[in-house]
C-alpha positions as CSV (number, residue, x, y, z in Angstrom):
1,M,24.8,160.4,116.8
2,V,27.1,160.8,119.8
3,P,26.6,163.7,122.3
4,S,28.0,167.0,121.2
5,S,31.7,167.5,122.2
6,P,34.8,169.3,120.8
7,S,36.0,166.0,119.2
8,F,33.0,165.9,116.9
9,L,32.5,169.6,116.0
10,A,35.6,170.0,113.7
11,P,36.7,166.5,112.5
12,A,39.5,167.9,110.4
13,D,41.1,169.6,113.4
14,L,43.7,167.1,114.6
15,R,44.2,168.9,117.9
16,H,41.1,167.0,119.1
17,N,43.2,163.9,119.2
18,R,45.6,165.4,121.7
19,L,45.6,164.8,125.4
20,H,43.6,167.6,127.1
21,P,45.4,169.1,130.1
22,A,42.5,168.0,132.4
23,D,43.0,164.4,131.3
24,R,46.7,164.3,132.0
25,A,46.4,162.1,135.2
26,F,47.5,158.5,134.5
27,H,47.0,158.8,130.7
28,D,50.3,160.6,130.2
29,W,52.3,158.1,132.3
30,Y,53.0,156.4,129.0
31,R,50.9,156.7,125.8
32,F,51.1,155.7,122.2
33,I,51.4,158.7,119.8
34,L,48.4,157.3,117.9
35,S,46.1,156.6,120.9
36,Y,42.6,157.9,120.7
37,P,41.9,160.6,123.3
38,P,40.2,160.0,126.7
39,H,37.3,162.4,125.9
40,L,36.3,160.1,123.1
41,V,36.0,157.2,125.6
42,R,33.9,159.5,127.9
43,D,31.6,160.4,125.0
44,Y,30.7,156.7,124.4
45,L,30.5,155.8,128.1
46,Q,28.0,158.6,128.4
47,Q,26.1,157.5,125.2
48,F,25.9,153.9,126.4
49,A,24.4,155.0,129.7
50,L,26.1,152.4,131.8
51,D,25.2,151.9,135.5
52,A,27.6,151.1,138.3
53,S,27.3,147.3,137.8
54,A,28.5,147.5,134.1
55,V,31.7,145.9,132.9
56,V,33.6,147.6,130.1
57,L,36.0,145.7,127.8
58,D,38.8,146.9,125.6
59,P,40.1,143.8,123.6
60,F,42.8,145.9,121.9
61,C,43.6,147.9,125.0
62,G,47.1,149.2,124.1
63,T,48.4,151.4,126.9
64,G,45.0,151.5,128.6
65,T,43.1,154.7,127.6
66,T,39.7,153.0,127.9
67,L,40.6,151.2,131.1
68,V,41.9,154.3,132.8
69,E,38.9,156.4,131.8
70,A,36.5,153.7,132.9
71,K,38.2,153.5,136.2
72,K,38.0,157.3,136.6
73,Q,34.3,157.0,136.0
74,G,33.9,154.2,138.6
75,L,33.3,151.4,136.1
76,T,34.8,147.9,136.2
77,A,37.0,147.4,133.2
78,V,38.8,144.5,131.5
79,G,41.5,144.8,128.8
80,V,43.3,142.4,126.5
81,E,46.7,143.3,124.9
82,A,49.2,141.2,123.0
83,V,52.2,143.6,122.9
84,P,54.2,143.0,126.2
85,M,55.3,146.6,126.8
86,A,51.8,148.0,126.1
87,H,50.3,145.3,128.4
88,F,52.7,146.2,131.2
89,A,51.9,149.9,130.8
90,C,48.2,149.3,130.9
91,A,48.4,147.1,134.0
92,T,50.6,149.6,135.8
93,K,48.4,152.6,134.8
94,T,45.4,151.0,136.3
95,Q,46.9,149.7,139.6
96,W,46.2,152.5,142.0
97,A,46.5,150.6,145.3
98,V,50.1,151.8,145.8
99,D,51.9,152.5,149.1
100,I,53.1,156.0,148.5
101,A,55.5,156.0,151.5
102,A,57.0,152.7,150.3
103,L,57.3,154.1,146.8
104,E,59.2,157.2,148.0
105,T,61.5,155.0,150.1
106,M,62.1,152.8,147.1
107,V,63.0,155.8,144.9
108,G,65.6,157.0,147.5
109,R,67.3,153.6,147.6
110,T,67.2,153.3,143.8
111,L,68.8,156.7,143.3
112,E,71.6,156.0,145.8
113,R,72.3,152.6,144.2
114,T,72.2,154.1,140.7
115,A,74.6,156.9,141.6
116,E,77.1,154.4,143.1
117,W,76.9,152.0,140.1
118,M,77.0,154.8,137.5
119,V,80.5,155.8,138.6
120,A,81.9,152.3,139.0
121,A,80.6,150.8,135.8
122,P,82.1,151.2,132.3
123,L,79.6,152.3,129.7
124,R,77.0,149.6,129.3
125,T,75.1,148.8,126.1
126,F,72.6,146.3,124.7
127,A,73.7,142.8,123.9
128,P,74.2,142.2,120.1
129,A,70.9,140.3,119.8
130,Q,69.0,143.1,121.5
131,Q,70.7,145.8,119.4
132,T,69.4,144.2,116.2
133,L,65.9,145.0,117.4
134,V,66.4,148.7,118.1
135,M,66.7,151.4,115.4
136,R,70.2,152.5,114.8
137,N,71.1,155.6,116.7
138,A,67.8,155.4,118.6
139,I,69.7,156.4,121.7
140,N,73.3,157.6,122.3
141,P,75.8,155.7,124.4
142,L,75.8,157.8,127.5
143,P,72.0,158.1,128.0
144,L,71.7,154.4,127.2
145,H,74.3,153.6,129.9
146,K,72.4,155.7,132.4
147,C,69.1,154.0,131.6
148,L,70.6,150.5,131.8
149,V,72.2,151.2,135.2
150,L,69.0,152.7,136.5
151,G,67.1,149.6,135.3
152,D,69.5,147.3,137.1
153,A,69.1,149.4,140.3
154,I,65.3,149.1,140.0
155,A,65.5,145.4,139.5
156,V,67.0,144.9,143.0
157,E,63.7,146.2,144.6
158,P,61.0,143.7,145.5
159,P,58.3,143.1,142.9
160,G,55.0,144.8,143.2
161,P,53.1,147.8,142.0
162,E,55.7,150.3,143.4
163,R,58.5,148.7,141.4
164,D,56.2,148.6,138.3
165,I,55.8,152.4,138.6
166,L,59.6,152.9,138.7
167,N,60.0,150.8,135.6
168,L,57.2,152.5,133.7
169,A,58.7,155.9,134.6
170,L,62.1,154.6,133.2
171,A,60.4,153.5,129.9
172,Y,58.8,157.0,129.6
173,V,62.1,158.8,130.3
174,A,64.2,156.6,128.0
175,V,62.0,157.4,125.0
176,Q,60.8,161.0,125.7
177,D,63.9,162.5,127.5
178,A,66.9,160.3,126.7
179,S,66.4,158.9,123.2
180,N,66.8,160.4,119.7
181,L,63.4,159.0,118.6
182,R,60.6,161.1,117.3
183,F,57.0,160.1,116.4
184,G,55.0,161.8,113.8
185,P,53.3,159.2,113.3
186,E,56.1,157.1,111.9
187,V,59.0,156.3,114.1
188,G,62.1,158.3,113.1
189,L,65.1,160.1,114.5
190,R,65.4,163.7,115.7
191,R,67.7,166.0,113.8
192,K,69.6,167.0,116.9
193,R,70.9,163.9,118.7
194,R,71.0,163.8,122.5
195,E,74.6,163.2,123.5
196,D,73.6,163.2,127.1
197,A,70.4,163.5,129.1
198,P,69.5,164.1,132.8
199,V,68.0,160.6,133.1
200,L,67.9,160.4,136.9
201,A,66.4,163.8,137.4
202,S,63.8,163.3,134.8
203,W,62.9,159.9,136.2
204,Q,62.5,161.3,139.7
205,V,60.2,164.0,138.4
206,K,58.1,161.4,136.5
207,V,57.7,159.1,139.5
208,A,56.7,162.1,141.7
209,Q,54.0,163.0,139.1
210,M,52.7,159.4,139.1
211,A,52.6,159.4,142.9
212,A,50.6,162.7,142.9
213,D,48.1,161.2,140.4
214,I,47.6,158.1,142.6
215,T,47.1,160.3,145.7
216,A,44.6,162.6,143.9
217,W,42.5,159.6,142.7
218,S,42.8,157.4,145.7
219,H,39.0,157.4,146.0
220,C,38.9,155.3,142.9
221,A,41.6,152.8,143.9
222,G,39.1,150.2,144.7
223,V,37.4,150.2,141.2
224,R,38.3,146.9,139.6
225,T,40.4,146.7,136.5
226,H,42.4,143.9,135.0
227,C,44.5,143.7,131.9
228,H,45.1,140.3,130.3
229,R,48.0,139.5,128.1
230,G,46.5,137.7,125.1
231,D,45.3,137.5,121.5
232,A,42.1,139.4,120.7
233,R,41.2,136.6,118.3
234,T,41.0,134.0,121.1
235,L,39.2,135.5,124.0
236,R,37.2,132.6,125.4
237,S,39.8,131.5,127.8
238,L,40.3,135.0,129.1
239,L,36.8,136.4,129.6
240,E,34.0,135.2,131.8
241,P,30.9,134.1,129.9
242,N,28.1,136.6,129.7
243,S,30.1,139.3,131.6
244,I,30.6,142.3,129.2
245,D,28.2,145.2,128.9
246,A,30.2,147.5,126.6
247,I,33.3,147.7,124.4
248,I,35.3,150.8,123.5
249,T,38.3,149.9,121.5
250,S,40.6,150.6,118.5
251,P,42.1,147.7,116.7
252,P,45.2,148.3,114.5
253,Y,44.5,149.8,111.1
254,P,45.3,147.9,107.8
255,N,48.4,149.7,106.6
256,E,52.1,149.3,106.4
257,K,52.8,150.6,110.0
258,D,54.6,148.1,112.1
259,Y,53.1,149.0,115.4
260,T,55.7,147.0,117.3
261,R,58.4,149.5,116.3
262,T,56.6,152.1,118.5
263,T,57.6,150.4,121.7
264,R,60.8,148.7,120.6
265,L,63.4,150.7,122.6
266,E,61.7,150.4,125.9
267,S,60.7,146.8,125.3
268,V,64.4,145.9,125.0
269,L,65.3,148.1,127.9
270,L,62.9,146.5,130.3
271,G,63.7,143.0,129.1
272,Y,60.5,142.1,127.2
273,L,62.4,141.6,124.0
274,K,65.8,139.8,124.1
275,N,66.0,138.6,120.5
276,K,64.2,138.2,117.2
277,Q,62.5,135.0,118.4
278,D,60.8,137.0,121.2
279,L,59.7,139.6,118.6
280,R,58.2,137.0,116.3
281,A,56.5,135.1,119.2
282,F,54.3,138.1,120.1
283,K,53.9,139.3,116.5
284,E,52.1,136.0,115.9
285,T,49.5,137.0,118.5
286,L,48.6,140.2,116.7
287,I,45.9,141.0,114.1
288,R,47.7,140.9,110.7
289,S,47.6,144.6,109.9
290,N,50.9,145.0,107.9
291,S,53.1,142.9,105.6
292,R,55.8,142.5,108.3
293,N,53.7,140.2,110.5
294,V,52.2,137.9,107.8
295,Y,53.3,134.3,108.1
296,R,53.0,131.2,105.8
297,L,50.5,129.3,108.0
298,D,48.1,132.3,108.7
299,D,44.5,131.3,108.0
300,D,42.3,134.1,109.4
301,D,41.0,134.8,105.9
302,Q,39.2,131.4,105.9
303,V,36.3,132.9,108.0
304,L,35.5,135.5,105.2
305,S,32.6,134.7,102.9
306,R,33.7,133.8,99.4
307,Q,31.9,136.7,97.7
308,S,32.8,139.4,100.3
309,Q,33.8,142.9,99.3
310,I,37.1,142.3,101.1
311,R,38.1,139.5,98.7
312,R,37.2,141.7,95.8
313,L,39.3,144.5,97.3
314,A,42.2,142.1,97.8
315,R,42.0,141.1,94.1
316,T,42.0,144.7,93.1
317,I,45.2,145.4,95.1
318,E,46.9,142.4,93.6
319,A,45.9,143.4,90.1
320,K,47.4,146.8,90.6
321,R,50.6,145.4,92.0
322,I,51.0,143.3,88.8
323,A,50.1,146.2,86.6
324,L,52.7,148.4,88.3
325,G,55.4,145.6,88.1
326,K,56.0,145.7,91.8
327,T,57.8,142.5,93.0
328,S,59.2,143.1,96.5
329,G,58.3,140.6,99.2
330,F,56.3,143.1,101.2
331,E,54.3,144.4,98.2
332,C,53.5,140.9,97.2
333,K,51.7,140.4,100.6
334,Y,49.5,143.5,100.4
335,H,46.5,141.6,99.1
336,R,47.0,138.9,101.7
337,V,47.3,141.5,104.5
338,T,43.9,142.8,103.5
339,T,42.1,139.5,103.8
340,L,44.0,138.4,106.9
341,Y,43.3,141.7,108.6
342,F,39.5,141.6,108.2
343,G,39.5,137.8,108.7
344,G,41.2,138.4,112.0
345,I,38.7,141.1,113.0
346,K,35.9,138.7,112.1
347,R,37.4,135.9,114.1
348,H,37.7,138.3,117.0
349,L,34.0,139.3,116.7
350,L,33.0,135.6,116.6
351,D,35.1,134.5,119.6
352,L,33.9,137.5,121.6
353,Q,30.3,136.6,121.5
354,G,30.2,134.2,124.5
355,A,31.5,137.0,126.8
356,L,28.8,139.5,125.8
357,R,25.6,140.1,127.7
358,P,22.4,140.6,125.6
359,G,22.2,144.2,124.6
360,A,25.9,144.8,124.9
361,Q,27.0,148.0,123.1
362,L,30.3,148.2,121.1
363,A,32.3,151.0,119.7
364,Y,35.2,150.3,117.3
365,V,37.5,153.2,116.4
366,V,39.0,152.6,112.9
367,G,40.3,154.6,110.0
368,D,40.3,154.5,106.2
369,Q,43.6,153.5,104.7
370,A,45.4,153.9,101.4
371,S,48.7,152.3,102.1
372,F,48.5,149.5,99.5
373,F,49.2,151.2,96.1
374,Q,46.9,154.1,97.1
375,I,43.8,151.9,96.8
376,L,41.2,153.1,99.4
377,I,40.2,150.7,102.2
378,R,37.0,151.9,103.8
379,T,37.8,150.2,107.1
380,G,34.7,151.3,109.0
381,E,32.3,150.3,106.3
382,L,34.0,146.9,105.8
383,L,34.1,146.2,109.6
384,A,30.4,147.0,109.8
385,E,29.6,144.5,107.1
386,I,31.6,141.6,108.6
387,A,30.1,142.5,112.0
388,E,26.6,142.1,110.7
389,E,27.6,138.9,109.0
390,A,28.9,137.7,112.4
391,G,25.5,138.4,114.0
392,Y,25.9,141.9,115.4
393,Q,23.4,144.8,114.8
394,V,25.1,147.8,113.3
395,K,23.7,151.0,114.9
396,G,25.7,153.5,112.9
397,I,29.1,154.8,111.9
398,D,30.1,158.1,113.5
399,L,32.8,160.4,112.1
400,F,35.5,161.0,114.7
401,R,37.9,163.0,112.6
402,T,39.6,163.3,109.2
403,R,43.3,163.2,108.5
404,G,45.4,163.8,105.4
405,A,46.9,160.8,103.5
406,S,50.6,161.3,103.2
407,A,50.8,159.7,99.7
408,T,47.8,161.4,98.1
409,G,47.0,164.4,100.3
410,T,43.3,163.3,100.4
411,Q,41.3,163.4,103.6
412,L,40.8,160.0,105.1
413,R,38.0,159.3,107.6
414,E,38.5,158.0,111.2
415,E,35.2,156.6,112.4
416,V,33.5,154.9,115.3
417,V,31.5,151.8,114.2
418,R,28.7,151.2,116.8
419,L,27.4,147.7,117.2
420,E,24.9,145.9,119.5
421,W,24.9,142.2,120.4
422,H,21.6,140.4,120.9
423,G,22.8,136.8,120.9
424,V,21.8,135.9,117.3
425,V,24.5,134.1,115.4
426,K,24.4,134.0,111.7
427,Q,26.1,131.4,109.4
428,S,29.2,133.4,108.6
429,R,30.5,131.4,105.7
430,S,27.4,131.6,103.5
431,F,25.8,135.0,104.5
432,V,26.5,137.6,101.9
433,L,25.9,141.3,102.4
434,P,24.6,143.7,99.7
435,H,27.2,146.1,98.4
436,S,27.5,149.6,100.1
437,K,24.8,149.1,102.6
438,F,26.1,151.7,105.0
439,S,26.1,155.4,104.2
440,K,29.4,157.3,104.3
441,G,27.8,159.9,106.6
442,G,27.3,157.4,109.3
443,A,23.6,156.5,109.3
444,I,22.2,153.2,108.1
445,K,20.3,153.5,104.9
């Protein structure tokens, strides 16, 4: 089991997933509401006993929790992320070679420019194609105008890490201080709408906080990190062969949460999404975890063995849909999401192998789900089975925490599946695992 820490003493206490005050630096520049906490990363970095020459990978790096924590620990880290806004956040949060004096000068120029343009310009808004991507009433006209003008003022500055900080601060302020959005964990609207917001003042405070973090951690600025924009199922072109010693990551969970909605407002604001074509283009590079990013030509399920538990589970989901008389387009895809999701994870595990050093240690944070007609998906157990089928050794399944299912009120497990790679590839199409090989408590039977 993992070393003793607060995150493992009371799994039902959801406070353990919150950002601890001592971990605020860099992590709170911009963070998903559902991100796993930095102390979980530290637990596994400690358990893996990595030396200074080790390279850590997060192939689903999101906004960079693993990369930031590895950098703080002096470890070289590599990330891969498909969502453009999350990729930008991760890359910015791990670039600490910043000229603070130049950053402060840039802030001053941007504030002067924004103040001048704010008065002269009529209220600005998103273009119609952009507006279709953003939740209605996500942000009121005046705060949106201020954010758009500030964004234009930042764009005049020369590209580089300093300007990236200004843009990431804008993304944070637009969502946290200026918008009507709330996250809990679904994206929704606040009861009390923000008719106005002190956008410039909040942005200036945020940039100052980011500059203070960089100054305080300047001794780690030279620790190498890099975040690739890419698809976790096709890693060979992104990663050096035989280069990775450890993985700490959390792929999306198989449920009906459209993770792209979490970053939609700021993605449009910073220009990463201009229309629905842009949205589909990067959705196609994601693991198929919900019915809103399943496409006709998807074939990740082809790597699953014919007699796998996953295929049986998908048939159970489809049978219940028919029994319930459910006919919506999304509900008709639930069984297909299930096979595509685990097929995508298996494809990822297979493609990853060339980059792993013998003895590489892997930790995958995943959660049980019951989104598809309340049929339980034991994500950790199923991931362990396909990992063994792909040639990995399963070292155990650790309970991270439990959470209540919104539909049934039952407690669902979030677990860390621990794997090792020793370079032995099994024939994935014919290898069939016995049912329920892994205990629910985490140890291998």
